[in-house]
C-alpha positions in Angstrom: 92.6 104.2 80.8 89.2 102.6 83.1 87.8 100.0 82.5 83.5 99.3 82.9 83.1 98.1 86.8 82.2 94.9 87.2 78.4 94.2 86.7 76.9 91.5 89.0 73.7 89.5 87.5 71.6 91.0 90.3 67.9 89.0 89.2 64.7 91.2 89.2 62.0 90.8 90.2 61.8 88.2 92.8 60.3 88.8 95.9 62.4 88.4 98.8 59.9 87.4 101.3 61.2 84.3 102.9 58.6 82.0 102.9 59.6 78.3 104.2 62.6 76.5 102.5 62.2 74.8 99.4 63.6 70.7 100.0 65.4 71.0 96.8 67.8 74.1 98.1 67.8 76.3 94.6 70.0 78.7 96.0 72.5 75.2 95.9 72.4 74.3 91.9 76.2 76.4 90.4 75.2 76.8 87.4 72.1 79.7 88.1 73.6 83.0 88.4 75.1 84.7 91.8 72.2 87.1 92.7 69.7 85.0 91.6 71.5 82.2 94.1 71.7 85.3 96.7 67.9 86.4 96.6 66.6 82.4 96.3 69.1 82.2 99.7 67.1 85.0 101.8 64.2 84.0 100.8 64.2 81.0 102.7 66.1 82.7 105.5 64.2 83.0 108.6 63.9 86.8 110.5 66.3 85.5 112.9 68.4 83.9 110.1 69.1 87.2 108.4 70.1 89.3 111.7 72.7 86.7 112.1 74.5 87.3 109.0 74.3 91.7 109.7 77.1 91.3 111.8 79.7 89.3 113.6 80.1 87.4 115.9 83.5 86.2 117.6 83.7 82.9 118.8 86.0 81.0 121.4 88.4 80.8 118.1 87.8 83.9 115.6 87.4 87.7 116.2 85.5 88.4 112.9 83.3 85.6 112.1 80.4 85.9 111.5 78.4 82.1 111.8 77.2 79.8 109.4 73.8 78.6 109.0 74.0 75.0 108.7 70.5 73.6 107.9 70.7 76.9 104.6 74.0 75.3 104.4 75.7 78.2 104.4 79.7 77.8 105.7 80.5 80.9 107.8 82.4 84.0 107.3 85.6 85.0 108.1 87.7 88.9 107.6 91.2 88.4 107.7 93.2 91.9 108.4 95.7 93.2 105.9 97.2 95.1 103.6 100.6 93.4 104.5 99.9 90.2 104.2 97.2 88.4 106.1 97.0 89.3 109.8 96.1 87.7 112.8 92.7 88.4 112.3 92.2 88.2 116.3 92.3 84.5 115.3 93.1 81.5 118.9 95.6 80.5 117.8 97.1 83.1 116.2 98.4 82.1 112.7 101.7 83.3 111.3 101.8 84.0 107.3 104.2 85.9 105.2 104.9 89.3 106.3 105.2 91.9 103.1 107.6 94.8 103.3 104.9 98.1 103.9 102.1 98.6 101.2 103.8 102.3 100.9 107.1 100.0 99.7 105.3 98.8 97.1 104.0 102.2 96.7 107.1 103.3 95.7 107.6 100.2 93.3 105.2 102.1 90.4 104.6 98.8 88.8 101.4 97.2 88.9 102.5 93.9 87.4 104.7 93.2 90.5 101.3 94.8 92.8 99.1 92.4 91.3 101.4 89.2 92.4 102.3 90.9 96.3 98.3 91.2 96.4 98.1 87.1 94.8 100.6 86.5 97.7 98.1 87.7 100.1 95.2 86.3 98.5 96.4 82.6 98.4 97.3 82.7 102.3 94.5 84.3 103.1 92.6 81.2 101.8 95.0 79.0 102.7 94.7 79.9 106.2 90.8 80.1 105.6 89.2 83.7 105.2 87.5 84.2 102.9 88.1 88.4 103.2 91.4 90.7 103.7 91.2 94.0 104.6 92.8 95.5 102.1 94.1 97.3 100.5 94.3 100.1 102.5 94.4 103.1 99.7 93.6 106.2 102.4 95.6 109.7 100.8 99.0 110.5 103.4 97.5 113.8 103.8 99.3 114.2 106.6 103.0 112.4 107.0 102.3 112.6 110.5 99.4 109.6 110.2 100.4 106.4 112.4 99.6 104.3 109.3 100.9 106.5 106.7 103.4 102.7 106.5 99.8 100.7 105.2 98.8 103.3 102.5 100.1 103.6 98.9 101.3 108.0 98.6 99.9 111.0 98.5 98.1 110.7 94.9 95.2 109.1 93.7 97.2 108.2 90.1 99.5 105.8 91.9 97.1 104.9 94.4 94.8 103.6 92.4 96.6 101.7 90.2 98.7 100.3 92.4 95.5 99.3 94.3 93.8 97.7 90.6 96.1 95.5 90.2 96.6 94.3 93.7 93.1 94.0 94.3 93.0 91.8 91.4 95.4 89.9 92.6 93.8 89.1 96.3 90.6 87.9 94.1 92.6 86.1 91.7 91.9 82.5 93.9 88.3 83.3 95.4 89.6 85.6 98.0 87.5 88.6 98.3 89.9 91.9 98.8 88.5 94.5 100.8 89.8 98.4 100.1 90.1 100.5 102.7 89.2 102.8 104.5 85.9 104.9 102.1 87.1 107.7 103.0 89.4 110.0 103.6 90.6 108.0 107.2 93.7 110.9 107.0 94.7 110.8 110.5 94.3 108.9 114.0 94.4 111.8 116.0 91.0 111.4 117.9 89.9 108.5 114.3 86.6 107.8 116.3 84.7 111.0 115.7 86.7 113.8 114.2 84.5 115.6 111.7 86.6 116.2 108.1 85.4 119.9 106.0 86.1 118.7 102.6 84.2 121.1 99.9 83.3 119.0 97.0 85.9 119.3 94.5 88.0 118.5 96.8 86.6 115.3 97.8 86.1 114.1 94.2 89.1 114.8 92.8 91.8 114.2 95.9 90.5 111.4 98.2 87.6 109.5 95.3 89.1 108.6 92.8 91.6 106.4 93.8 88.8 104.2 96.0 87.1 104.3 91.7 89.5 102.7 90.2 89.7 100.0 93.0 85.8 99.3 92.7 85.6 100.0 88.6 89.1 98.5 87.3 90.3 96.6 90.0 86.6 95.9 91.3 86.8 94.9 94.9 84.7 92.5 96.2 84.4 94.7 99.3 84.2 98.4 100.3 84.9 98.9 104.6 83.2 102.6 105.7 85.6 104.3 107.9 85.6 105.7 111.5 85.2 109.6 110.3 82.7 112.2 109.5 83.3 114.1 106.4 81.2 117.1 106.9 79.4 116.7 109.5 78.6 112.3 108.6 79.3 109.6 109.4 81.3 107.6 106.6 79.3 103.9 107.7 75.8 105.9 107.4 76.5 108.5 104.8 74.5 107.8 101.5 75.8 110.3 99.5 79.2 108.2 99.5 77.6 104.9 100.1 74.8 105.1 97.9 75.2 107.8 95.2 78.4 107.7 94.4 79.6 104.1 95.6 76.4 102.6 93.7 75.1 104.5 91.6 77.9 106.6 89.9 81.2 103.5 90.2 78.8 100.2 90.0 79.8 99.1 92.7 78.2 95.6 93.4 79.9 94.4 96.4 79.6 94.6 100.6 80.5 97.6 102.3 81.0 96.6 105.8 82.2 99.2 108.5 85.8 99.6 110.4 85.9 97.8 114.2 83.1 99.8 116.1 82.3 102.3 112.8 78.5 102.5 113.3 76.8 104.5 115.1 73.1 103.8 113.9 71.0 101.2 113.9 68.6 102.8 111.1 71.2 105.3 109.4 73.6 102.3 108.5 70.8 100.4 106.9 69.3 103.4 104.9 73.0 104.2 103.2 74.0 101.1 102.5 76.2 99.7 105.5 75.7 95.6 104.8 78.0 94.4 107.4 78.8 95.5 110.2 81.9 94.7 112.1 81.7 94.4 115.7 79.4 92.4 118.1 76.1 93.6 116.5 75.8 96.8 119.1 74.0 98.6 115.3 72.9 95.6 113.4 71.9 92.4 115.9 69.0 93.3 118.4 68.4 96.9 117.6 67.9 96.1 114.2 65.5 93.0 114.8 63.6 95.5 116.7 63.3 97.4 114.9 62.3 94.7 111.5 59.2 94.3 114.4 58.2 98.4 114.9 58.2 99.0 111.0 61.2 101.3 111.6 63.4 99.0 109.1 61.5 97.5 106.5 62.3 93.1 106.3 63.2 94.2 102.5 65.0 96.7 103.5 67.4 93.3 105.1 66.9 91.6 102.6 68.9 94.3 99.9 71.5 94.4 102.5 71.8 91.0 102.3 71.7 90.5 99.3 75.6 92.0 98.1 77.3 90.4 101.0 75.6 86.9 99.4 75.9 87.9 95.6 79.4 87.8 96.3 80.5 84.8 98.4 78.3 83.0 95.1 80.0 85.3 92.4 84.0 83.7 94.4 83.0 80.2 94.6 82.8 80.6 98.2 79.8 79.0 99.1 80.7 76.1 97.2 84.1 75.4 97.9 84.6 77.7 101.4 88.6 78.0 102.1 90.1 75.5 103.8 93.4 75.4 105.6 95.9 74.3 103.4 100.1 74.5 104.3 101.3 77.2 103.6 104.8 77.6 100.3 106.6 79.1 102.5 110.3 79.2 101.0 108.4 80.2 98.2 107.3 83.0 99.9 110.2 83.6 101.7 111.8 84.2 97.8 108.7 86.2 96.5 108.7 88.3 99.9 112.4 89.4 99.6 112.0 90.0 95.7 109.7 92.5 97.2 111.4 94.3 99.5 114.3 94.9 97.4 112.1 96.3 94.6 110.4 98.2 97.4 113.8 100.1 98.2 114.4 103.9 97.2 118.2 105.1 96.7 117.9 108.5 97.7 120.8 109.7 97.9 124.9 108.3 96.9 127.2 110.3 96.3 130.3 109.5 95.0 129.3 105.9 93.7 129.4 104.7 97.9 127.0 102.1 97.2 127.1 99.4 96.0 129.4 98.2 98.3 132.7 96.5 97.8 131.4 92.6 97.7 135.5 92.6 98.9 135.2 94.7 101.5 137.3 93.6 105.3 135.1 94.9 108.0 131.3 96.4 108.6 130.0 98.3 111.5 126.3 97.6 111.3 125.1 100.4 113.8 121.7 100.9 114.8 118.3 100.5 116.4 117.2 99.2 113.9 120.0 96.9 112.6 119.1 94.4 115.3 116.2 92.6 113.9 113.6 92.6 111.4 111.5 95.1 110.8 108.6 93.2 109.7 106.0 95.5 109.9 103.9 99.0 111.4 101.5 98.3 114.6 98.0 97.3 114.4 96.1 95.6 113.1 97.9 94.9 109.5 101.3 93.1 111.9 101.9 90.0 110.9 103.2 87.3 113.0 105.9 86.2 110.5 106.3 82.6 109.4 110.4 83.6 109.9 113.2 86.0 110.0 115.7 86.9 108.6 117.6 90.5 111.0 120.3 92.5 109.2 123.5 90.9 110.8 123.1 87.2 109.3 121.8 89.6 106.3 125.0 91.1 106.1 127.1 87.7 107.3 125.2 85.8 104.6 125.7 88.1 101.6 130.0 88.5 102.8 131.2 85.5 104.7 134.2 86.7 104.2 134.0 89.8 106.3 134.2 91.0 110.3 130.0 92.5 110.3 130.6 93.9 113.9 126.5 94.7 115.5 126.2 97.7 118.2 122.5 98.8 118.9 123.4 101.9 118.9 122.3 103.7 122.1 125.8 104.9 122.4 126.2 107.2 119.8 130.5 107.4 121.2 130.8 103.6 121.5 129.4 103.2 118.3 131.7 106.6 116.6 134.7 104.7 117.7 133.2 101.3 116.3 132.8 103.0 113.1 136.6 104.7 113.1 137.7 101.5 112.8 135.8 99.4 109.8 135.8 100.1 106.1 132.3 100.8 105.7 129.6 101.3 107.7 125.9 101.2 107.9 123.3 102.7 110.6 119.8 101.6 110.1 117.6 104.1 112.1 114.5 104.6 111.4 110.4 105.1 113.2 107.7 102.8 114.2 104.6 104.0 113.1 100.9 102.1 114.6 97.5 102.3 114.2 95.4 104.7 116.6 98.3 107.2 117.1 99.5 109.6 115.3 103.7 110.7 115.3 104.4 113.8 117.4 106.5 114.7 115.0 108.9 113.3 111.9 112.1 113.7 113.1 113.8 110.4 114.8 113.0 109.3 118.2 115.7 109.6 120.7 119.5 110.1 119.5 118.8 108.6 116.1 120.0 111.6 114.7 123.3 112.6 116.9 124.5 108.6 115.6 124.4 109.4 112.0 126.0 112.5 113.3 128.5 111.0 115.6 129.3 107.8 112.6 129.6 110.0 109.6 132.0 111.9 111.8 134.2 108.8 111.8 134.2 107.2 109.2 133.3 109.5 105.9 131.9 106.0 104.0 128.7 106.0 106.4 125.8 104.5 104.2 122.1 105.1 106.0 119.0 103.0 106.3 116.4 104.4 107.5 113.1 101.7 108.1 110.7 104.3 108.5 106.4 103.5 107.6 107.0 107.4 106.0 108.9 110.3 105.4 111.4 111.4 108.6 113.2 114.6 109.4 117.0 114.5 107.9 119.4 116.8 108.8 122.3 114.9 108.7 121.4 114.0 104.5 124.3 115.8 103.5 126.4 114.8 105.9 126.4 110.5 104.7 127.1 110.1 100.6 124.6 107.7 100.8 121.0 107.2 102.1 118.6 103.9 101.5 115.7 104.3 102.6 114.3 100.7 102.9 110.4 101.3 104.8 109.4 98.6 106.8 111.0 95.7 104.5 109.1 92.6 106.4 110.5 89.6 107.1 113.1 89.1 105.1 115.0 92.7 106.1 118.2 91.0 106.5 118.4 89.1 103.3 116.6 92.2 100.9 118.7 95.2 102.8 122.2 93.4 101.7 121.6 92.6 98.6 121.3 96.4 97.5 123.3 97.8 100.1 125.7 95.2 97.3 124.6 95.7 94.4 122.6 92.4 93.9 119.7 94.3 93.0 120.2 97.9 90.7 117.3 99.8 93.5 114.7 101.5 90.6 111.7 102.5 93.0 111.2 105.8 93.2 109.1 107.9 96.7 105.5 108.1 96.1 105.5 110.2 98.9 107.2 114.1 99.3 109.8 114.0 101.8 110.5 117.4 103.7 113.1 119.6 105.3 111.4 120.5 108.4 108.4 119.5 110.2 106.7 123.0 108.7 106.5 122.2 105.5 104.3 120.2 105.0 100.4 120.8 103.5 98.2 120.2 106.6 100.5 122.3 109.4 97.8 124.4 111.4 95.7 123.0 114.7 93.0 123.6 112.5 93.6 121.3 109.0 95.6 119.1 111.5 94.8 117.0 114.1 91.8 119.9 114.2 90.0 122.3 116.3 86.9 121.3 118.5 86.5 117.8 117.0 86.9 119.9 113.2 89.2 118.7 110.7 89.4 121.6 108.0 90.8 120.7 104.5 91.4 124.1 103.5 95.2 123.3 102.0 91.9 122.0 98.9 93.5 120.2 95.9 97.2 120.9 97.7 98.4 118.1 99.0 101.3 116.5 98.9 104.3 117.5 96.2 100.9 119.8 95.0 101.8 121.8 97.2 105.5 122.3 97.8 105.0 123.2 93.8 102.0 125.6 94.8 103.7 127.1 97.3 107.7 127.1 96.2 108.8 125.0 99.1 111.6 123.5 98.2 111.9 119.7 99.7 114.2 117.2 100.5 113.6 115.4 98.4 110.9 115.0 95.6 108.0 113.1 95.1 109.3 110.5 92.1 112.5 110.6 93.3 114.9 107.7 93.5 117.8 107.1 91.9 120.0 104.0 90.7 123.5 102.2 90.1 122.9 103.6 86.6 121.8 105.8 85.1 118.5 107.3 82.2 118.4 110.1 79.7 115.3 110.7 78.1 114.3 112.8 75.1 112.1 112.8 72.0 109.3 113.7 73.4 106.1 113.8 70.9 102.2 115.1 72.1 98.4 114.0 70.2 95.1 114.7 71.0 93.2 111.3 70.1 89.7 111.3 69.5 89.5 110.7 73.4 92.4 112.1 74.8 96.1 112.4 74.3 99.5 110.5 74.5 102.7 111.4 75.0 105.7 108.8 73.2 109.0 109.6 74.5 111.9 107.4 74.5 114.0 106.4 78.2 117.9 105.9 77.3 119.6 103.6 79.9 123.3 106.1 79.4 125.0 103.9 82.6 126.6 101.0 82.0 124.3 98.2 84.4 121.6 97.0 83.2 117.9 98.9 85.8 115.2 100.1 85.2 113.2 104.0 85.1 110.2 104.8 86.4 108.4 107.5 83.2 106.7 110.0 85.5 103.7 112.4 83.2 102.8 115.1 83.7 100.3 117.6 83.2 99.7 121.2 83.5 96.5 122.5 83.1 95.6 126.9 81.9 95.5 128.3 84.9 92.0 129.8 84.9 91.1 125.9 85.7 92.4 126.6 89.4 94.4 123.1 89.6 97.7 123.1 91.5 100.7 123.5 89.1 101.2 119.7 88.2 99.9 117.2 88.6 101.1 112.8 88.1 99.1 111.8 85.0 100.3 108.5 84.0 104.1 106.5 84.1 105.9 103.5 83.3 108.2 101.3 84.6 111.5 100.6 81.4 113.4 97.8 81.9 116.3 98.5 79.7 119.7 97.5 79.2 123.3 98.9 79.4 122.8 101.7 76.3 119.8 100.3 75.4 116.7 102.8 74.4 112.8 102.4 74.7 109.6 104.4 72.9 107.4 104.8 75.7 103.6 105.3 74.8 101.6 106.9 77.7 98.1 107.7 77.7 95.8 110.3 78.7 91.7 110.1 78.7 89.0 112.5 78.3 88.8 112.3 82.2 93.2 113.2 82.8 92.0 117.0 81.2 89.2 117.3 83.7 87.9 118.9 86.7 85.3 118.6 89.1 82.1 120.9 88.2 80.5 121.9 91.8 77.6 123.4 90.3 76.6 120.1 87.8 78.3 118.1 90.6 80.2 116.1 87.4 83.5 115.9 85.9 83.7 118.5 83.0 86.7 118.5 80.6 88.7 121.3 80.5 89.7 123.7 77.7 92.8 125.5 76.8 96.0 125.6 77.1 97.7 122.7 78.5 101.3 122.1 79.7 103.4 117.9 79.3 105.8 117.2 81.3 108.0 114.3 82.0 110.9 112.9 83.8 112.0 110.8 86.9 110.4 113.2 89.5 108.2 115.5 90.2 111.1 118.0 90.5 112.6 116.5 87.7 111.2 117.1 84.8 113.5 117.3 81.7 110.8 117.1 78.9 108.2 119.8 77.7 105.6 120.1 75.7 102.3 122.5 75.1 99.1 120.9 73.6 96.0 122.6 73.5 92.4 120.7 74.0 89.1 122.7 72.1 
């Protein structure tokens, strides 16, 4: 299941001293390896030139910018925000790009092929807008659903996040853009994010908060990693040798460069020794202070060369030295169509009583209601925000889909007025949601303002009410049982109105699944004490251990509002015929998925593994999934393969993965709480 790490050639024994530049400038020879070219270039640089390449130097047009060195032919280096489109990167003037649906919507697809296409669009636009790096994907676990950046991530499971991230990264990098996976590691809250000390035991860190980063590096082959703000067990991540040297480079074979989050560096010598390669801000630590440390003998110039080598090697490997990205027009029509499809495929049908959806195209009147019905929800707040090239708001989206219907808009500010409008309509569509943003966590999972009262009033006035939720993560739904249909649309991006209409009217059969558990109450979350979140006296204690997300709900015997992996369709599916067997290095599970309904659709088959009780693991864990598209009545045999790592736990005595022996249980179904197939498996 896991590929070997990408190995870029490094020329050993080549001096990195700084003599006068050779007239031939041998690093320009594209026939040489990236490692040799990088070493030759560094050997030609003065100390001041080296220092200039270790931190950003904003100018009048660019904030995230490392300047060129004309005498050596070194091009400028521009970094763009991510992960749901080419962010403005604080450029002046700011450049529009395609605002894609939030990464949480991408995770909901459980579709690695789609993730690669999503990444390819981002990579193409990043390059077309003359930037070298896309800061994404963001793959931190949703330990705290109230986290203000939940919408940027890929949910609560490292297996899902790792698979989707690796595919996304491969897509970003197909056209020579460098992907920068972030935020390494365990950047799981915005409250006190700059200095919180996260106390995470070794086993939890390695089983929950690191595996998806490993997969991003070894399988996705990310060219860059962003080190995060928090401390982990007392050490800031950007000066943490256990994370940057031992884990990232020694264990995972990472050959790219490590860049700090904006202002996440806290030292010169500590960061240099730990292996942070690029400081993202104005050179507070890697500017004059680093130069003085070299002159004073506190940091060797050889160490400076070693810090430069990974980024230059990556630039050469990605072709950016020989062919720097230049400004070119975006294929907006093509990318609009892709953004619409990504949004459609990411929407999760949470509830659909009495087949309320899809709506009948012959409907005569629609009451479109709510604060999220007035304009397209293109994304969350903060550095991930994209300036859209265009938008489709909900009202024109619906009117274009059903031009013969009367669609009337009400912003929902007065629930009584909205209810009166709904009472006279054939169908009411209520759009509610949240506004997550970097830099702050949500005070609770409840919808802001009068949104709950609005839904309740409209549903009471019109039994044919559909609720569309545009949120970055879970929200509380005290009205869930009172409405026949709920569609989780996340932040749909710039094609919001068109994509939502396509799903509501059945042009697209929903097939997405929840990548995060929706709790019934705020208290029904794993980190539910002040010591756990946001922390006490600057310390957040991860005392829940391995019990994150659905693992906690299962271990505690709590019923969620909607479980991890849940998602309905306009057709139905059945699972049968599970067969499991050991293989040389793992096991295989084979089963049949059948479309038992009357229209074509896709199901996401999910395999969960239960360990022997003595292993001390949560009751079940996602270990594999497969998306299957089927015509009505069609069936398909599906095989999911597990390797030795899937049957292993982190052993704190040996500080390594250790296979577990004994009796396991394999379960297959369509969510973490709907697993009709079960089979035992003994590992000896």
